[in-house]
C-alpha positions as a Markdown table, in Angstrom:
| # | Residue | x | y | z |
|---|---|---|---|---|
| 1 | Met | 77.0 | 67.0 | 111.3 |
| 2 | Pro | 77.7 | 66.2 | 107.6 |
| 3 | His | 80.8 | 67.8 | 106.2 |
| 4 | Lys | 80.2 | 70.1 | 103.1 |
| 5 | Pro | 82.3 | 69.2 | 100.1 |
| 6 | Val | 84.8 | 71.9 | 99.2 |
| 7 | Thr | 84.4 | 73.3 | 95.7 |
| 8 | Ala | 86.6 | 75.6 | 93.6 |
| 9 | Thr | 84.2 | 78.5 | 94.2 |
| 10 | Asp | 84.1 | 78.0 | 98.0 |
| 11 | Asp | 87.1 | 79.9 | 99.3 |
| 12 | Asp | 86.0 | 81.1 | 102.7 |
| 13 | Gly | 86.3 | 84.7 | 101.9 |
| 14 | Phe | 89.7 | 84.6 | 100.3 |
| 15 | Ala | 88.6 | 86.2 | 97.0 |
| 16 | Glu | 87.0 | 89.1 | 98.9 |
| 17 | Phe | 90.1 | 89.5 | 101.1 |
| 18 | Ala | 92.4 | 89.5 | 98.1 |
| 19 | Val | 90.4 | 92.1 | 96.1 |
| 20 | Ala | 90.2 | 94.4 | 99.1 |
| 21 | Ala | 93.8 | 94.0 | 100.2 |
| 22 | Trp | 95.4 | 94.1 | 96.7 |
| 23 | Pro | 96.0 | 97.9 | 96.5 |
| 24 | Arg | 97.5 | 98.1 | 99.9 |
| 25 | Leu | 99.7 | 95.0 | 99.4 |
| 26 | Val | 100.9 | 96.3 | 96.0 |
| 27 | Arg | 101.8 | 99.7 | 97.5 |
| 28 | Thr | 103.7 | 98.0 | 100.3 |
| 29 | Ala | 105.4 | 95.6 | 97.9 |
| 30 | Gln | 106.4 | 98.5 | 95.6 |
| 31 | Leu | 108.1 | 100.2 | 98.4 |
| 32 | Leu | 109.9 | 96.9 | 99.2 |
| 33 | Thr | 110.9 | 96.1 | 95.6 |
| 34 | Gly | 111.3 | 99.6 | 94.1 |
| 35 | Asp | 109.4 | 98.5 | 91.0 |
| 36 | Phe | 105.6 | 98.4 | 90.3 |
| 37 | His | 105.7 | 95.2 | 88.1 |
| 38 | Glu | 107.9 | 93.3 | 90.6 |
| 39 | Ala | 105.6 | 94.4 | 93.3 |
| 40 | Glu | 102.5 | 93.0 | 91.5 |
| 41 | Asp | 104.4 | 89.7 | 90.9 |
| 42 | Leu | 105.4 | 89.6 | 94.6 |
| 43 | Val | 101.8 | 90.2 | 95.8 |
| 44 | Gln | 100.5 | 87.6 | 93.3 |
| 45 | Thr | 103.0 | 85.0 | 94.5 |
| 46 | Thr | 102.3 | 85.8 | 98.1 |
| 47 | Leu | 98.5 | 85.5 | 97.7 |
| 48 | Ala | 98.9 | 82.3 | 95.8 |
| 49 | Lys | 100.9 | 80.8 | 98.7 |
| 50 | Val | 98.5 | 82.2 | 101.3 |
| 51 | Tyr | 95.5 | 80.7 | 99.4 |
| 52 | Gly | 97.0 | 77.3 | 99.8 |
| 53 | Arg | 97.0 | 77.7 | 103.6 |
| 54 | Trp | 93.9 | 80.0 | 103.8 |
| 55 | Arg | 91.7 | 77.7 | 105.9 |
| 56 | Lys | 94.5 | 77.2 | 108.5 |
| 57 | Val | 95.1 | 80.9 | 109.0 |
| 58 | Pro | 93.4 | 82.2 | 112.2 |
| 59 | Arg | 90.9 | 84.8 | 111.1 |
| 60 | Gly | 92.1 | 87.3 | 113.7 |
| 61 | Glu | 95.7 | 87.1 | 112.3 |
| 62 | Ile | 95.1 | 87.3 | 108.6 |
| 63 | Asp | 96.7 | 90.7 | 108.1 |
| 64 | Leu | 99.8 | 89.7 | 110.2 |
| 65 | Tyr | 100.1 | 86.4 | 108.3 |
| 66 | Val | 99.8 | 88.0 | 104.9 |
| 67 | Arg | 102.3 | 90.8 | 105.8 |
| 68 | Arg | 104.8 | 88.2 | 107.1 |
| 69 | Ala | 104.3 | 86.2 | 103.9 |
| 70 | Leu | 104.9 | 89.2 | 101.8 |
| 71 | Ile | 108.1 | 90.2 | 103.6 |
| 72 | Asn | 109.4 | 86.6 | 103.6 |
| 73 | Asn | 108.7 | 86.1 | 99.9 |
| 74 | Asn | 110.5 | 89.4 | 99.2 |
| 75 | Leu | 113.5 | 88.2 | 101.2 |
| 76 | Ser | 113.5 | 84.8 | 99.4 |
| 77 | Arg | 113.2 | 86.6 | 96.1 |
| 78 | Leu | 116.3 | 88.7 | 96.9 |
| 79 | Arg | 118.2 | 85.7 | 98.2 |
| 80 | Arg | 117.7 | 83.8 | 95.0 |
| 81 | Lys | 118.6 | 86.9 | 92.9 |
| 82 | Arg | 116.2 | 85.8 | 90.2 |
| 83 | Val | 115.2 | 89.4 | 89.5 |
| 84 | Val | 117.5 | 92.2 | 88.5 |
| 85 | His | 116.6 | 95.5 | 90.2 |
| 86 | Leu | 116.0 | 98.3 | 87.7 |
| 87 | Leu | 115.0 | 101.6 | 89.2 |
| 88 | Thr | 114.3 | 104.4 | 86.8 |
| 89 | Pro | 115.4 | 107.9 | 87.8 |
| 90 | Val | 111.9 | 109.2 | 87.1 |
| 91 | Leu | 108.5 | 107.5 | 86.7 |
| 92 | Pro | 107.0 | 107.5 | 83.2 |
| 93 | Asp | 104.6 | 110.4 | 82.4 |
| 94 | Ser | 100.9 | 109.7 | 82.5 |
| 95 | Ala | 98.3 | 111.6 | 80.6 |
| 96 | Arg | 96.1 | 111.7 | 83.6 |
| 97 | His | 98.7 | 113.5 | 85.8 |
| 98 | Thr | 99.1 | 116.9 | 84.3 |
| 99 | Ser | 98.9 | 119.2 | 87.3 |
| 100 | Ala | 101.7 | 121.8 | 87.8 |
| 101 | Gly | 103.1 | 120.0 | 90.9 |
| 102 | His | 103.2 | 116.5 | 89.3 |
| 103 | Ala | 106.8 | 116.7 | 88.1 |
| 104 | Glu | 107.9 | 117.6 | 91.6 |
| 105 | Thr | 105.9 | 114.7 | 93.0 |
| 106 | Val | 107.4 | 112.3 | 90.5 |
| 107 | Glu | 110.9 | 113.5 | 91.4 |
| 108 | Gln | 110.2 | 113.2 | 95.1 |
| 109 | Arg | 108.9 | 109.6 | 94.7 |
| 110 | Ala | 111.9 | 108.6 | 92.5 |
| 111 | Ser | 114.3 | 110.0 | 95.1 |
| 112 | Leu | 112.6 | 108.2 | 97.9 |
| 113 | Leu | 112.5 | 104.9 | 96.0 |
| 114 | Ala | 116.2 | 105.3 | 95.1 |
| 115 | Ala | 117.0 | 106.0 | 98.8 |
| 116 | Leu | 114.9 | 103.0 | 100.0 |
| 117 | Ala | 116.7 | 100.8 | 97.4 |
| 118 | Asp | 120.1 | 101.6 | 99.1 |
| 119 | Leu | 118.9 | 100.3 | 102.5 |
| 120 | Thr | 119.5 | 96.8 | 103.6 |
| 121 | Val | 116.5 | 94.5 | 103.1 |
| 122 | Arg | 115.6 | 94.5 | 106.8 |
| 123 | Gln | 115.9 | 98.2 | 107.2 |
| 124 | Arg | 113.8 | 98.8 | 104.1 |
| 125 | Ala | 111.1 | 96.4 | 105.5 |
| 126 | Val | 111.1 | 98.2 | 108.8 |
| 127 | Met | 110.8 | 101.6 | 107.1 |
| 128 | Val | 107.9 | 100.4 | 104.9 |
| 129 | Leu | 106.0 | 98.7 | 107.7 |
| 130 | Arg | 106.5 | 101.5 | 110.1 |
| 131 | Tyr | 106.0 | 104.6 | 108.1 |
| 132 | Trp | 103.7 | 103.4 | 105.2 |
| 133 | Glu | 101.8 | 100.6 | 106.9 |
| 134 | Asp | 101.8 | 102.5 | 110.2 |
| 135 | Leu | 102.5 | 99.4 | 112.3 |
| 136 | Thr | 103.8 | 99.6 | 115.8 |
| 137 | Glu | 107.3 | 98.3 | 116.7 |
| 138 | Leu | 105.7 | 95.3 | 118.4 |
| 139 | Glu | 103.6 | 94.5 | 115.2 |
| 140 | Ile | 106.7 | 94.9 | 113.1 |
| 141 | Ala | 108.7 | 92.6 | 115.4 |
| 142 | Ser | 105.9 | 90.0 | 115.0 |
| 143 | Val | 105.8 | 90.3 | 111.2 |
| 144 | Leu | 109.6 | 90.1 | 110.9 |
| 145 | Asn | 109.9 | 87.4 | 113.6 |
| 146 | Cys | 112.5 | 89.4 | 115.6 |
| 147 | Ser | 112.8 | 91.4 | 118.8 |
| 148 | Ile | 111.6 | 94.9 | 119.3 |
| 149 | Gly | 115.2 | 96.0 | 119.9 |
| 150 | Thr | 116.1 | 94.7 | 116.5 |
| 151 | Val | 113.2 | 96.7 | 115.0 |
| 152 | Lys | 114.4 | 99.8 | 116.8 |
| 153 | Thr | 118.0 | 99.3 | 115.6 |
| 154 | His | 116.9 | 98.8 | 111.9 |
| 155 | Ala | 114.6 | 101.9 | 112.2 |
| 156 | Arg | 117.3 | 104.1 | 113.7 |
| 157 | Arg | 119.9 | 103.0 | 111.1 |
| 158 | Gly | 117.4 | 103.2 | 108.2 |
| 159 | Leu | 116.4 | 106.7 | 109.1 |
| 160 | Ala | 120.0 | 107.8 | 109.5 |
| 161 | Ala | 120.8 | 106.3 | 106.1 |
| 162 | Leu | 117.8 | 108.0 | 104.5 |
| 163 | Arg | 118.7 | 111.4 | 106.0 |
| 164 | Ala | 122.2 | 111.1 | 104.7 |
| 165 | His | 121.1 | 109.9 | 101.2 |
| 166 | Pro | 122.2 | 112.5 | 98.6 |
| 167 | Gly | 118.9 | 112.1 | 96.7 |
| 168 | Leu | 116.9 | 113.2 | 99.8 |
| 169 | Ala | 119.2 | 116.0 | 100.7 |
| 170 | Thr | 117.6 | 118.4 | 98.1 |
| 171 | Ala | 115.0 | 121.0 | 98.9 |
| 172 | Thr | 112.4 | 119.0 | 97.0 |
| 173 | Ala | 112.8 | 115.8 | 98.9 |
| 174 | Pro | 109.9 | 114.7 | 101.1 |
| 175 | Pro | 110.4 | 115.2 | 104.9 |
| 176 | Leu | 111.5 | 112.2 | 106.8 |
| 177 | Pro | 109.7 | 111.1 | 109.9 |
| 178 | Ser | 111.1 | 111.8 | 113.3 |
| 179 | Pro | 111.9 | 108.7 | 115.4 |
| 180 | Ser | 110.5 | 110.5 | 118.5 |
| 181 | Gly | 107.1 | 110.9 | 116.7 |
| 182 | Ala | 106.7 | 107.2 | 116.1 |
| 183 | Arg | 104.0 | 105.2 | 117.9 |
| 184 | Arg | 105.3 | 102.6 | 120.4 |
């Protein structure tokens, strides 16, 4: 069977995947980095690296591979300390968000991002993957390349730190999940 030459436009579905996954990946990256622009940069870097290996990634493991790459790129970014973290106390106002509850929502989000920023990198990754990506402990262990026990430890310590965080102790802070309600 003759082999079809690879062209720049022949990407085996990578473009479709990237377009569909972009919003979810940016949301996850924003929770990991604490900054929307850093999150976009992280996702762009991750997708560029994934594209280079796209044909070698097993189709049944694409989401796992991309999540692992996103987490690893974030860890590398923090290790190199190339980016200075700047978390604003409140998000900028937007003309399209003028509802009465918007200010409270912005305050809750800012409090949560500040509390997440105070966690260790691994605790933060576990919190984001567990409670925003809704992954099981086994899936998180696979993404982070660690044991389920390590995931449980990071989750327990991360939840304890979030519950004790002064920014989340106010009446307007969002409720934190219960470890007993987590999927296994």
